All heavy atoms as a GROMACS GRO file, in nm:
protein
  590
    1MET      N    1   0.875   0.234   6.769
    1MET     CA    2   0.987   0.172   6.703
    1MET      C    3   0.948   0.152   6.556
    1MET      O    4   0.837   0.111   6.525
    1MET     CB    5   1.018   0.038   6.767
    1MET     CG    6   1.133  -0.030   6.700
    1MET     SD    7   1.147  -0.201   6.749
    1MET     CE    8   1.264  -0.196   6.877
    2THR      N    9   1.039   0.178   6.466
    2THR     CA   10   1.015   0.162   6.323
    2THR      C   11   1.112   0.060   6.268
    2THR      O   12   1.231   0.065   6.298
    2THR     CB   13   1.037   0.296   6.249
    2THR    OG1   14   0.951   0.394   6.308
    2THR    CG2   15   1.007   0.282   6.102
    3ALA      N   16   1.062  -0.031   6.188
    3ALA     CA   17   1.147  -0.131   6.124
    3ALA      C   18   1.188  -0.080   5.986
    3ALA      O   19   1.105  -0.029   5.912
    3ALA     CB   20   1.073  -0.263   6.111
    4HIS      N   21   1.312  -0.094   5.955
    4HIS     CA   22   1.365  -0.055   5.824
    4HIS      C   23   1.430  -0.176   5.760
    4HIS      O   24   1.502  -0.250   5.828
    4HIS     CB   25   1.471   0.056   5.837
    4HIS     CG   26   1.416   0.182   5.894
    4HIS    ND1   27   1.340   0.270   5.820
    4HIS    CD2   28   1.424   0.235   6.018
    4HIS    CE1   29   1.306   0.373   5.897
    4HIS    NE2   30   1.356   0.353   6.018
    5PRO      N   31   1.408  -0.198   5.632
    5PRO     CA   32   1.474  -0.311   5.566
    5PRO      C   33   1.626  -0.287   5.564
    5PRO      O   34   1.670  -0.175   5.539
    5PRO     CB   35   1.416  -0.312   5.426
    5PRO     CG   36   1.358  -0.177   5.405
    5PRO     CD   37   1.323  -0.122   5.541
    6ILE      N   38   1.701  -0.392   5.590
    6ILE     CA   39   1.847  -0.378   5.592
    6ILE      C   40   1.912  -0.445   5.472
    6ILE      O   41   2.032  -0.453   5.463
    6ILE     CB   42   1.906  -0.434   5.723
    6ILE    CG1   43   1.868  -0.580   5.740
    6ILE    CG2   44   1.862  -0.351   5.840
    6ILE    CD1   45   1.940  -0.648   5.855
    7GLY      N   46   1.834  -0.494   5.380
    7GLY     CA   47   1.891  -0.556   5.261
    7GLY      C   48   1.813  -0.678   5.220
    7GLY      O   49   1.705  -0.706   5.271
    8VAL      N   50   1.869  -0.752   5.126
    8VAL     CA   51   1.805  -0.872   5.076
    8VAL      C   52   1.904  -0.987   5.080
    8VAL      O   53   2.025  -0.967   5.084
    8VAL     CB   54   1.754  -0.854   4.931
    8VAL    CG1   55   1.646  -0.749   4.923
    8VAL    CG2   56   1.868  -0.819   4.838
    9GLN      N   57   1.850  -1.108   5.078
    9GLN     CA   58   1.934  -1.225   5.068
    9GLN      C   59   1.897  -1.297   4.938
    9GLN      O   60   1.779  -1.314   4.908
    9GLN     CB   61   1.913  -1.320   5.185
    9GLN     CG   62   1.998  -1.445   5.175
    9GLN     CD   63   1.972  -1.543   5.289
    9GLN    OE1   64   1.865  -1.544   5.347
    9GLN    NE2   65   2.070  -1.623   5.318
   10VAL      N   66   1.997  -1.336   4.862
   10VAL     CA   67   1.976  -1.410   4.740
   10VAL      C   68   2.036  -1.548   4.762
   10VAL      O   69   2.155  -1.560   4.792
   10VAL     CB   70   2.041  -1.340   4.618
   10VAL    CG1   71   2.027  -1.424   4.493
   10VAL    CG2   72   1.978  -1.203   4.598
   11SER      N   73   1.953  -1.651   4.749
   11SER     CA   74   2.002  -1.787   4.771
   11SER      C   75   1.998  -1.866   4.641
   11SER      O   76   1.928  -1.830   4.546
   11SER     CB   77   1.919  -1.857   4.879
   11SER     OG   78   1.784  -1.861   4.840
   12CYS      N   79   2.070  -1.976   4.638
   12CYS     CA   80   2.080  -2.060   4.520
   12CYS      C   81   1.949  -2.134   4.496
   12CYS      O   82   1.886  -2.183   4.590
   12CYS     CB   83   2.195  -2.159   4.538
   12CYS     SG   84   2.219  -2.268   4.397
   13ASN      N   85   1.908  -2.143   4.368
   13ASN     CA   86   1.786  -2.214   4.331
   13ASN      C   87   1.807  -2.362   4.304
   13ASN      O   88   1.714  -2.431   4.265
   13ASN     CB   89   1.722  -2.149   4.208
   13ASN     CG   90   1.666  -2.013   4.239
   13ASN    OD1   91   1.721  -1.914   4.195
   13ASN    ND2   92   1.561  -2.006   4.317
   14GLY      N   93   1.926  -2.413   4.324
   14GLY     CA   94   1.954  -2.555   4.301
   14GLY      C   95   1.984  -2.586   4.156
   14GLY      O   96   1.963  -2.504   4.068
   15PRO      N   97   2.036  -2.706   4.131
   15PRO     CA   98   2.081  -2.740   3.996
   15PRO      C   99   1.971  -2.740   3.890
   15PRO      O  100   1.997  -2.714   3.774
   15PRO     CB  101   2.145  -2.878   4.010
   15PRO     CG  102   2.112  -2.926   4.145
   15PRO     CD  103   2.063  -2.811   4.226
   16THR      N  104   1.847  -2.768   3.927
   16THR     CA  105   1.740  -2.767   3.827
   16THR      C  106   1.659  -2.638   3.831
   16THR      O  107   1.577  -2.615   3.745
   16THR     CB  108   1.642  -2.884   3.848
   16THR    OG1  109   1.576  -2.866   3.972
   16THR    CG2  110   1.711  -3.018   3.842
   17GLY      N  111   1.676  -2.557   3.934
   17GLY     CA  112   1.599  -2.435   3.949
   17GLY      C  113   1.466  -2.460   4.019
   17GLY      O  114   1.392  -2.367   4.046
   18ARG      N  115   1.436  -2.584   4.049
   18ARG     CA  116   1.309  -2.618   4.114
   18ARG      C  117   1.330  -2.687   4.249
   18ARG      O  118   1.235  -2.716   4.319
   18ARG     CB  119   1.228  -2.712   4.025
   18ARG     CG  120   1.205  -2.654   3.887
   18ARG     CD  121   1.119  -2.742   3.807
   18ARG     NE  122   0.985  -2.686   3.821
   18ARG     CZ  123   0.876  -2.753   3.800
   18ARG    NH1  124   0.879  -2.879   3.769
   18ARG    NH2  125   0.759  -2.693   3.813
   19ASP      N  126   1.453  -2.718   4.284
   19ASP     CA  127   1.480  -2.786   4.409
   19ASP      C  128   1.577  -2.704   4.493
   19ASP      O  129   1.623  -2.599   4.450
   19ASP     CB  130   1.536  -2.926   4.385
   19ASP     CG  131   1.658  -2.926   4.293
   19ASP    OD1  132   1.700  -2.818   4.249
   19ASP    OD2  133   1.711  -3.034   4.267
   20ASP      N  134   1.606  -2.751   4.611
   20ASP     CA  135   1.697  -2.678   4.699
   20ASP      C  136   1.842  -2.703   4.663
   20ASP      O  137   1.878  -2.809   4.611
   20ASP     CB  138   1.676  -2.722   4.845
   20ASP     CG  139   1.540  -2.680   4.898
   20ASP    OD1  140   1.488  -2.577   4.851
   20ASP    OD2  141   1.487  -2.750   4.985
   21CYS      N  142   1.923  -2.606   4.692
   21CYS     CA  143   2.067  -2.620   4.673
   21CYS      C  144   2.119  -2.721   4.775
   21CYS      O  145   2.092  -2.709   4.894
   21CYS     CB  146   2.134  -2.485   4.694
   21CYS     SG  147   2.314  -2.492   4.690
   22PRO      N  148   2.194  -2.822   4.731
   22PRO     CA  149   2.246  -2.919   4.827
   22PRO      C  150   2.345  -2.859   4.925
   22PRO      O  151   2.372  -2.917   5.030
   22PRO     CB  152   2.312  -3.027   4.740
   22PRO     CG  153   2.323  -2.970   4.604
   22PRO     CD  154   2.228  -2.856   4.594
   23HIS      N  155   2.396  -2.741   4.894
   23HIS     CA  156   2.494  -2.676   4.981
   23HIS      C  157   2.431  -2.563   5.063
   23HIS      O  158   2.502  -2.496   5.137
   23HIS     CB  159   2.608  -2.620   4.896
   23HIS     CG  160   2.669  -2.723   4.808
   23HIS    ND1  161   2.755  -2.819   4.853
   23HIS    CD2  162   2.652  -2.748   4.676
   23HIS    CE1  163   2.789  -2.898   4.753
   23HIS    NE2  164   2.728  -2.856   4.645
   24SER      N  165   2.301  -2.540   5.047
   24SER     CA  166   2.230  -2.431   5.116
   24SER      C  167   2.303  -2.298   5.100
   24SER      O  168   2.319  -2.222   5.194
   24SER     CB  169   2.212  -2.464   5.265
   24SER     OG  170   2.135  -2.578   5.281
   25ALA      N  171   2.347  -2.272   4.978
   25ALA     CA  172   2.430  -2.154   4.951
   25ALA      C  173   2.346  -2.027   4.940
   25ALA      O  174   2.234  -2.029   4.891
   25ALA     CB  175   2.508  -2.175   4.821
   26ALA      N  176   2.403  -1.919   4.987
   26ALA     CA  177   2.345  -1.786   4.972
   26ALA      C  178   2.459  -1.689   4.947
   26ALA      O  179   2.571  -1.709   4.994
   26ALA     CB  180   2.268  -1.744   5.096
   27ILE      N  181   2.432  -1.585   4.871
   27ILE     CA  182   2.535  -1.486   4.839
   27ILE      C  183   2.568  -1.406   4.964
   27ILE      O  184   2.478  -1.359   5.034
   27ILE     CB  185   2.488  -1.392   4.727
   27ILE    CG1  186   2.467  -1.470   4.599
   27ILE    CG2  187   2.588  -1.279   4.705
   27ILE    CD1  188   2.407  -1.390   4.486
   28SER      N  189   2.694  -1.390   4.990
   28SER     CA  190   2.737  -1.305   5.100
   28SER      C  191   2.734  -1.161   5.052
   28SER      O  192   2.819  -1.118   4.974
   28SER     CB  193   2.880  -1.341   5.142
   28SER     OG  194   2.887  -1.475   5.183
   29ALA      N  195   2.634  -1.088   5.097
   29ALA     CA  196   2.619  -0.949   5.053
   29ALA      C  197   2.723  -0.860   5.122
   29ALA      O  198   2.756  -0.881   5.238
   29ALA     CB  199   2.480  -0.898   5.086
   30ARG      N  200   2.773  -0.765   5.049
   30ARG     CA  201   2.865  -0.668   5.107
   30ARG      C  202   2.786  -0.568   5.191
   30ARG      O  203   2.665  -0.556   5.178
   30ARG     CB  204   2.941  -0.594   4.996
   30ARG     CG  205   3.009  -0.679   4.891
   30ARG     CD  206   3.096  -0.790   4.948
   30ARG     NE  207   3.178  -0.855   4.845
   30ARG     CZ  208   3.144  -0.966   4.782
   30ARG    NH1  209   3.029  -1.024   4.804
   30ARG    NH2  210   3.225  -1.020   4.692
   31PHE      N  211   2.853  -0.497   5.274
   31PHE     CA  212   2.787  -0.404   5.367
   31PHE      C  213   2.707  -0.298   5.294
   31PHE      O  214   2.601  -0.257   5.339
   31PHE     CB  215   2.892  -0.340   5.457
   31PHE     CG  216   2.834  -0.245   5.558
   31PHE    CD1  217   2.763  -0.292   5.667
   31PHE    CD2  218   2.848  -0.109   5.542
   31PHE    CE1  219   2.708  -0.206   5.759
   31PHE    CE2  220   2.794  -0.020   5.634
   31PHE     CZ  221   2.724  -0.070   5.742
   32THR      N  222   2.754  -0.254   5.178
   32THR     CA  223   2.688  -0.144   5.106
   32THR      C  224   2.577  -0.193   5.014
   32THR      O  225   2.505  -0.111   4.957
   32THR     CB  226   2.790  -0.065   5.023
   32THR    OG1  227   2.856  -0.154   4.933
   32THR    CG2  228   2.892   0.003   5.113
   33SER      N  229   2.561  -0.324   4.996
   33SER     CA  230   2.459  -0.378   4.906
   33SER      C  231   2.323  -0.378   4.973
   33SER      O  232   2.305  -0.436   5.079
   33SER     CB  233   2.496  -0.520   4.862
   33SER     OG  234   2.617  -0.517   4.792
   34ARG      N  235   2.226  -0.313   4.911
   34ARG     CA  236   2.092  -0.302   4.968
   34ARG      C  237   1.983  -0.361   4.878
   34ARG      O  238   1.878  -0.396   4.926
   34ARG     CB  239   2.058  -0.155   4.997
   34ARG     CG  240   2.145  -0.093   5.100
   34ARG     CD  241   2.106  -0.143   5.238
   34ARG     NE  242   2.186  -0.077   5.340
   34ARG     CZ  243   2.269  -0.141   5.419
   34ARG    NH1  244   2.285  -0.270   5.410
   34ARG    NH2  245   2.338  -0.076   5.509
   35THR      N  246   2.007  -0.368   4.748
   35THR     CA  247   1.905  -0.418   4.656
   35THR      C  248   1.945  -0.554   4.603
   35THR      O  249   2.062  -0.595   4.611
   35THR     CB  250   1.887  -0.322   4.537
   35THR    OG1  251   2.007  -0.322   4.459
   35THR    CG2  252   1.854  -0.180   4.582
   36ALA      N  253   1.847  -0.626   4.546
   36ALA     CA  254   1.876  -0.758   4.488
   36ALA      C  255   1.978  -0.745   4.375
   36ALA      O  256   2.067  -0.829   4.361
   36ALA     CB  257   1.748  -0.822   4.437
   37ARG      N  258   1.969  -0.640   4.296
   37ARG     CA  259   2.064  -0.619   4.186
   37ARG      C  260   2.207  -0.604   4.240
   37ARG      O  261   2.302  -0.660   4.185
   37ARG     CB  262   2.025  -0.497   4.105
   37ARG     CG  263   2.121  -0.467   3.992
   37ARG     CD  264   2.074  -0.354   3.909
   37ARG     NE  265   1.968  -0.407   3.823
   37ARG     CZ  266   1.898  -0.333   3.740
   37ARG    NH1  267   1.918  -0.205   3.732
   37ARG    NH2  268   1.806  -0.388   3.665
   38GLN      N  269   2.223  -0.528   4.348
   38GLN     CA  270   2.355  -0.510   4.408
   38GLN      C  271   2.409  -0.640   4.467
   38GLN      O  272   2.527  -0.672   4.452
   38GLN     CB  273   2.350  -0.402   4.516
   38GLN     CG  274   2.326  -0.263   4.462
   38GLN     CD  275   2.297  -0.163   4.573
   38GLN    OE1  276   2.242  -0.197   4.677
   38GLN    NE2  277   2.334  -0.038   4.550
   39VAL      N  278   2.322  -0.717   4.531
   39VAL     CA  279   2.364  -0.845   4.589
   39VAL      C  280   2.403  -0.943   4.479
   39VAL      O  281   2.503  -1.014   4.490
   39VAL     CB  282   2.254  -0.904   4.681
   39VAL    CG1  283   2.292  -1.042   4.729
   39VAL    CG2  284   2.230  -0.812   4.800
   40ARG      N  285   2.326  -0.947   4.369
   40ARG     CA  286   2.362  -1.035   4.257
   40ARG      C  287   2.496  -0.995   4.196
   40ARG      O  288   2.573  -1.080   4.155
   40ARG     CB  289   2.252  -1.035   4.152
   40ARG     CG  290   2.132  -1.116   4.194
   40ARG     CD  291   2.029  -1.128   4.084
   40ARG     NE  292   1.924  -1.218   4.124
   40ARG     CZ  293   1.803  -1.180   4.162
   40ARG    NH1  294   1.772  -1.052   4.164
   40ARG    NH2  295   1.714  -1.269   4.198
   41ALA      N  296   2.525  -0.866   4.190
   41ALA     CA  297   2.656  -0.820   4.141
   41ALA      C  298   2.767  -0.869   4.233
   41ALA      O  299   2.873  -0.910   4.186
   41ALA     CB  300   2.657  -0.668   4.130
   42ASP      N  301   2.742  -0.867   4.364
   42ASP     CA  302   2.840  -0.922   4.458
   42ASP      C  303   2.861  -1.071   4.432
   42ASP      O  304   2.974  -1.121   4.436
   42ASP     CB  305   2.791  -0.905   4.603
   42ASP     CG  306   2.783  -0.761   4.647
   42ASP    OD1  307   2.846  -0.675   4.582
   42ASP    OD2  308   2.710  -0.734   4.745
   43GLY      N  309   2.753  -1.142   4.403
   43GLY     CA  310   2.763  -1.285   4.376
   43GLY      C  311   2.842  -1.316   4.251
   43GLY      O  312   2.917  -1.414   4.247
   44ARG      N  313   2.826  -1.234   4.147
   44ARG     CA  314   2.903  -1.257   4.025
   44ARG      C  315   3.053  -1.248   4.052
   44ARG      O  316   3.131  -1.321   3.991
   44ARG     CB  317   2.862  -1.158   3.916
   44ARG     CG  318   2.732  -1.197   3.850
   44ARG     CD  319   2.706  -1.116   3.724
   44ARG     NE  320   2.693  -0.973   3.748
   44ARG     CZ  321   2.581  -0.914   3.789
   44ARG    NH1  322   2.473  -0.985   3.811
   44ARG    NH2  323   2.577  -0.784   3.806
   45GLU      N  324   3.093  -1.163   4.144
   45GLU     CA  325   3.234  -1.154   4.181
   45GLU      C  326   3.282  -1.284   4.247
   45GLU      O  327   3.400  -1.316   4.241
   45GLU     CB  328   3.257  -1.038   4.277
   45GLU     CG  329   3.236  -0.902   4.214
   45GLU     CD  330   3.252  -0.789   4.314
   45GLU    OE1  331   3.299  -0.814   4.425
   45GLU    OE2  332   3.215  -0.676   4.279
   46ASP      N  333   3.189  -1.360   4.308
   46ASP     CA  334   3.224  -1.484   4.376
   46ASP      C  335   3.195  -1.608   4.291
   46ASP      O  336   3.201  -1.720   4.341
   46ASP     CB  337   3.146  -1.495   4.507
   46ASP     CG  338   3.183  -1.386   4.606
   46ASP    OD1  339   3.296  -1.334   4.598
   46ASP    OD2  340   3.099  -1.352   4.691
   47GLY      N  341   3.160  -1.590   4.163
   47GLY     CA  342   3.139  -1.703   4.074
   47GLY      C  343   2.995  -1.746   4.054
   47GLY      O  344   2.969  -1.848   3.992
   48TRP      N  345   2.898  -1.671   4.105
   48TRP     CA  346   2.757  -1.703   4.088
   48TRP      C  347   2.712  -1.662   3.948
   48TRP      O  348   2.768  -1.570   3.887
   48TRP     CB  349   2.673  -1.629   4.191
   48TRP     CG  350   2.679  -1.687   4.328
   48TRP    CD1  351   2.789  -1.698   4.407
   48TRP    CD2  352   2.572  -1.741   4.403
   48TRP    NE1  353   2.756  -1.755   4.526
   48TRP    CE2  354   2.623  -1.782   4.526
   48TRP    CE3  355   2.437  -1.758   4.377
   48TRP    CZ2  356   2.543  -1.840   4.624
   48TRP    CZ3  357   2.357  -1.814   4.475
   48TRP    CH2  358   2.410  -1.856   4.596
   49THR      N  359   2.609  -1.729   3.897
   49THR     CA  360   2.548  -1.691   3.769
   49THR      C  361   2.398  -1.671   3.789
   49THR      O  362   2.340  -1.724   3.882
   49THR     CB  363   2.570  -1.798   3.660
   49THR    OG1  364   2.515  -1.921   3.704
   49THR    CG2  365   2.716  -1.815   3.628
   50THR      N  366   2.339  -1.595   3.700
   50THR     CA  367   2.195  -1.571   3.701
   50THR      C  368   2.142  -1.607   3.563
   50THR      O  369   2.198  -1.566   3.463
   50THR     CB  370   2.164  -1.424   3.732
   50THR    OG1  371   2.221  -1.392   3.859
   50THR    CG2  372   2.015  -1.398   3.737
   51ARG      N  373   2.038  -1.688   3.560
   51ARG     CA  374   1.975  -1.727   3.435
   51ARG      C  375   1.829  -1.685   3.436
   51ARG      O  376   1.766  -1.683   3.540
   51ARG     CB  377   1.983  -1.877   3.416
   51ARG     CG  378   2.124  -1.926   3.429
   51ARG     CD  379   2.149  -2.038   3.338
   51ARG     NE  380   2.278  -2.094   3.372
   51ARG     CZ  381   2.373  -2.115   3.286
   51ARG    NH1  382   2.353  -2.087   3.161
   51ARG    NH2  383   2.488  -2.164   3.322
   52ARG      N  384   1.777  -1.655   3.320
   52ARG     CA  385   1.635  -1.618   3.309
   52ARG      C  386   1.550  -1.744   3.291
   52ARG      O  387   1.586  -1.834   3.217
   52ARG     CB  388   1.613  -1.525   3.192
   52ARG     CG  389   1.677  -1.391   3.212
   52ARG     CD  390   1.629  -1.294   3.106
   52ARG     NE  391   1.697  -1.168   3.120
   52ARG     CZ  392   1.661  -1.073   3.204
   52ARG    NH1  393   1.559  -1.090   3.282
   52ARG    NH2  394   1.728  -0.960   3.211
   53ALA      N  395   1.439  -1.746   3.360
   53ALA     CA  396   1.337  -1.848   3.343
   53ALA      C  397   1.205  -1.772   3.327
   53ALA      O  398   1.198  -1.654   3.362
   53ALA     CB  399   1.332  -1.940   3.465
   54PRO      N  400   1.102  -1.834   3.275
   54PRO     CA  401   0.976  -1.762   3.256
   54PRO      C  402   0.926  -1.698   3.386
   54PRO      O  403   0.896  -1.767   3.483
   54PRO     CB  404   0.880  -1.871   3.208
   54PRO     CG  405   0.969  -1.973   3.144
   54PRO     CD  406   1.096  -1.970   3.226
   55GLY      N  407   0.925  -1.566   3.389
   55GLY     CA  408   0.872  -1.492   3.503
   55GLY      C  409   0.963  -1.477   3.622
   55GLY      O  410   0.922  -1.422   3.724
   56ARG      N  411   1.088  -1.520   3.613
   56ARG     CA  412   1.177  -1.508   3.729
   56ARG      C  413   1.323  -1.524   3.687
   56ARG      O  414   1.353  -1.556   3.573
   56ARG     CB  415   1.142  -1.612   3.835
   56ARG     CG  416   1.157  -1.754   3.791
   56ARG     CD  417   1.101  -1.850   3.892
   56ARG     NE  418   1.121  -1.986   3.847
   56ARG     CZ  419   1.181  -2.079   3.918
   56ARG    NH1  420   1.227  -2.052   4.038
   56ARG    NH2  421   1.195  -2.200   3.871
   57LEU      N  422   1.411  -1.502   3.782
   57LEU     CA  423   1.553  -1.525   3.763
   57LEU      C  424   1.594  -1.645   3.846
   57LEU      O  425   1.546  -1.665   3.957
   57LEU     CB  426   1.635  -1.403   3.808
   57LEU     CG  427   1.621  -1.277   3.724
   57LEU    CD1  428   1.697  -1.163   3.790
   57LEU    CD2  429   1.673  -1.300   3.584
   58LEU      N  430   1.686  -1.725   3.793
   58LEU     CA  431   1.743  -1.836   3.867
   58LEU      C  432   1.884  -1.799   3.907
   58LEU      O  433   1.965  -1.762   3.822
   58LEU     CB  434   1.746  -1.963   3.781
   58LEU     CG  435   1.612  -2.014   3.732
   58LEU    CD1  436   1.633  -2.132   3.637
   58LEU    CD2  437   1.524  -2.055   3.848
   59ASP      N  438   1.914  -1.808   4.035
   59ASP     CA  439   2.047  -1.778   4.085
   59ASP      C  440   2.116  -1.910   4.116
   59ASP      O  441   2.061  -1.995   4.186
   59ASP     CB  442   2.039  -1.694   4.213
   59ASP     CG  443   1.974  -1.559   4.185
   59ASP    OD1  444   2.036  -1.481   4.111
   59ASP    OD2  445   1.864  -1.536   4.235
   60LEU      N  446   2.237  -1.928   4.062
   60LEU     CA  447   2.310  -2.053   4.080
   60LEU      C  448   2.445  -2.028   4.144
   60LEU      O  449   2.524  -1.946   4.096
   60LEU     CB  450   2.330  -2.122   3.945
   60LEU     CG  451   2.204  -2.160   3.870
   60LEU    CD1  452   2.237  -2.206   3.730
   60LEU    CD2  453   2.130  -2.268   3.945
   61CYS      N  454   2.473  -2.103   4.251
   61CYS     CA  455   2.604  -2.095   4.315
   61CYS      C  456   2.706  -2.166   4.224
   61CYS      O  457   2.668  -2.238   4.132
   61CYS     CB  458   2.599  -2.158   4.454
   61CYS     SG  459   2.579  -2.337   4.456
   62PRO      N  460   2.835  -2.149   4.249
   62PRO     CA  461   2.935  -2.214   4.163
   62PRO      C  462   2.921  -2.366   4.159
   62PRO      O  463   2.943  -2.426   4.055
   62PRO     CB  464   3.067  -2.171   4.226
   62PRO     CG  465   3.037  -2.041   4.294
   62PRO     CD  466   2.896  -2.056   4.343
   63ASN      N  467   2.882  -2.430   4.269
   63ASN     CA  468   2.867  -2.575   4.271
   63ASN      C  469   2.750  -2.621   4.184
   63ASN      O  470   2.762  -2.715   4.107
   63ASN     CB  471   2.847  -2.626   4.414
   63ASN     CG  472   2.968  -2.604   4.499
   63ASN    OD1  473   3.080  -2.628   4.457
   63ASN    ND2  474   2.947  -2.556   4.620
   64CYS      N  475   2.636  -2.556   4.197
   64CYS     CA  476   2.517  -2.595   4.119
   64CYS      C  477   2.529  -2.554   3.973
   64CYS      O  478   2.469  -2.616   3.886
   64CYS     CB  479   2.391  -2.535   4.181
   64CYS     SG  480   2.347  -2.611   4.338
   65ARG      N  481   2.606  -2.452   3.946
   65ARG     CA  482   2.625  -2.408   3.807
   65ARG      C  483   2.687  -2.520   3.724
   65ARG      O  484   2.650  -2.542   3.609
   65ARG     CB  485   2.714  -2.285   3.803
   65ARG     CG  486   2.736  -2.231   3.663
   65ARG     CD  487   2.826  -2.114   3.664
   65ARG     NE  488   2.957  -2.157   3.712
   65ARG     CZ  489   3.056  -2.076   3.738
   65ARG    NH1  490   3.042  -1.948   3.726
   65ARG    NH2  491   3.173  -2.122   3.779
   66HIS      N  492   2.778  -2.596   3.783
   66HIS     CA  493   2.844  -2.705   3.710
   66HIS      C  494   2.758  -2.831   3.705
   66HIS      O  495   2.776  -2.913   3.616
   66HIS     CB  496   2.979  -2.736   3.774
   66HIS     CG  497   3.073  -2.621   3.767
   66HIS    ND1  498   3.120  -2.569   3.648
   66HIS    CD2  499   3.128  -2.544   3.863
   66HIS    CE1  500   3.200  -2.467   3.672
   66HIS    NE2  501   3.205  -2.449   3.801
   67ALA      N  502   2.663  -2.845   3.797
   67ALA     CA  503   2.573  -2.960   3.799
   67ALA      C  504   2.439  -2.927   3.735
   67ALA      O  505   2.340  -2.995   3.756
   67ALA     CB  506   2.553  -3.007   3.943
   68ARG      N  507   2.434  -2.822   3.656
   68ARG     CA  508   2.311  -2.764   3.602
   68ARG      C  509   2.237  -2.860   3.510
   68ARG      O  510   2.293  -2.915   3.418
   68ARG     CB  511   2.347  -2.638   3.525
   68ARG     CG  512   2.234  -2.574   3.453
   68ARG     CD  513   2.167  -2.474   3.544
   68ARG     NE  514   2.070  -2.398   3.467
   68ARG     CZ  515   1.941  -2.409   3.487
   68ARG    NH1  516   1.894  -2.487   3.578
   68ARG    NH2  517   1.858  -2.338   3.415
   69THR      N  518   2.107  -2.877   3.536
   69THR     CA  519   2.016  -2.943   3.443
   69THR      C  520   1.896  -2.851   3.425
   69THR      O  521   1.864  -2.774   3.512
   69THR     CB  522   1.968  -3.080   3.498
   69THR    OG1  523   1.906  -3.060   3.624
   69THR    CG2  524   2.084  -3.177   3.512
   70ARG      N  525   1.831  -2.858   3.313
   70ARG     CA  526   1.721  -2.765   3.284
   70ARG      C  527   1.591  -2.809   3.352
   70ARG      O  528   1.558  -2.926   3.352
   70ARG     CB  529   1.696  -2.754   3.136
   70ARG     CG  530   1.808  -2.684   3.064
   70ARG     CD  531   1.761  -2.646   2.926
   70ARG     NE  532   1.869  -2.577   2.857
   70ARG     CZ  533   1.898  -2.450   2.873
   70ARG    NH1  534   1.828  -2.376   2.955
   70ARG    NH2  535   1.997  -2.394   2.808
   71ALA      N  536   1.521  -2.712   3.405
   71ALA     CA  537   1.386  -2.736   3.456
   71ALA      C  538   1.293  -2.747   3.336
   71ALA      O  539   1.319  -2.690   3.230
   71ALA     CB  540   1.342  -2.621   3.547
   72PRO      N  541   1.184  -2.822   3.347
   72PRO     CA  542   1.096  -2.845   3.230
   72PRO      C  543   1.042  -2.717   3.166
   72PRO      O  544   1.020  -2.714   3.047
   72PRO     CB  545   0.982  -2.928   3.289
   72PRO     CG  546   1.035  -2.987   3.413
   72PRO     CD  547   1.141  -2.893   3.464
   73GLU      N  548   1.017  -2.611   3.244
   73GLU     CA  549   0.957  -2.491   3.186
   73GLU      C  550   1.060  -2.397   3.122
   73GLU      O  551   1.022  -2.298   3.062
   73GLU     CB  552   0.877  -2.415   3.290
   73GLU     CG  553   0.959  -2.343   3.394
   73GLU     CD  554   0.995  -2.428   3.516
   73GLU    OE1  555   0.964  -2.545   3.516
   73GLU    OE2  556   1.054  -2.373   3.609
   74GLU      N  557   1.189  -2.427   3.132
   74GLU     CA  558   1.290  -2.340   3.074
   74GLU      C  559   1.305  -2.364   2.925
   74GLU      O  560   1.305  -2.477   2.879
   74GLU     CB  561   1.425  -2.364   3.141
   74GLU     CG  562   1.434  -2.309   3.280
   74GLU     CD  563   1.574  -2.325   3.334
   74GLU    OE1  564   1.664  -2.252   3.287
   74GLU    OE2  565   1.592  -2.411   3.418
   75PRO      N  566   1.321  -2.257   2.849
   75PRO     CA  567   1.341  -2.274   2.705
   75PRO      C  568   1.481  -2.328   2.676
   75PRO      O  569   1.575  -2.302   2.748
   75PRO     CB  570   1.326  -2.131   2.651
   75PRO     CG  571   1.357  -2.043   2.766
   75PRO     CD  572   1.317  -2.118   2.890
   76THR      N  573   1.492  -2.407   2.570
   76THR     CA  574   1.623  -2.455   2.526
   76THR      C  575   1.675  -2.360   2.421
   76THR      O  576   1.600  -2.292   2.353
   76THR     CB  577   1.613  -2.598   2.470
   76THR    OG1  578   1.519  -2.596   2.363
   76THR    CG2  579   1.570  -2.696   2.577
   77ARG      N  580   1.804  -2.356   2.408
   77ARG     CA  581   1.864  -2.265   2.309
   77ARG      C  582   1.909  -2.340   2.188
   77ARG      O  583   1.946  -2.444   2.182
   77ARG     CB  584   1.983  -2.194   2.370
   77ARG     CG  585   1.940  -2.101   2.478
   77ARG     CD  586   2.057  -2.030   2.532
   77ARG     NE  587   2.014  -1.959   2.653
   77ARG     CZ  588   2.085  -1.872   2.714
   77ARG    NH1  589   2.204  -1.842   2.671
   77ARG    NH2  590   2.041  -1.813   2.821
   0.00000   0.00000   0.00000
């Protein structure tokens, strides 16, 4: 038997990017989405945003996007 990856799950990083999402939100990937980039594109259609942090991306669901506070290591603009 051989295991094959069937896709990825992208979940919300919470309002500060360092804690859990209070809604335990994850992007509902479409059937054809196989990569993280494709799943994030699906999320943008549903109101998700992606922000850059040092060395990683922060994924925010629509609820946490409005309650957003900066994590200490994030640069200010």
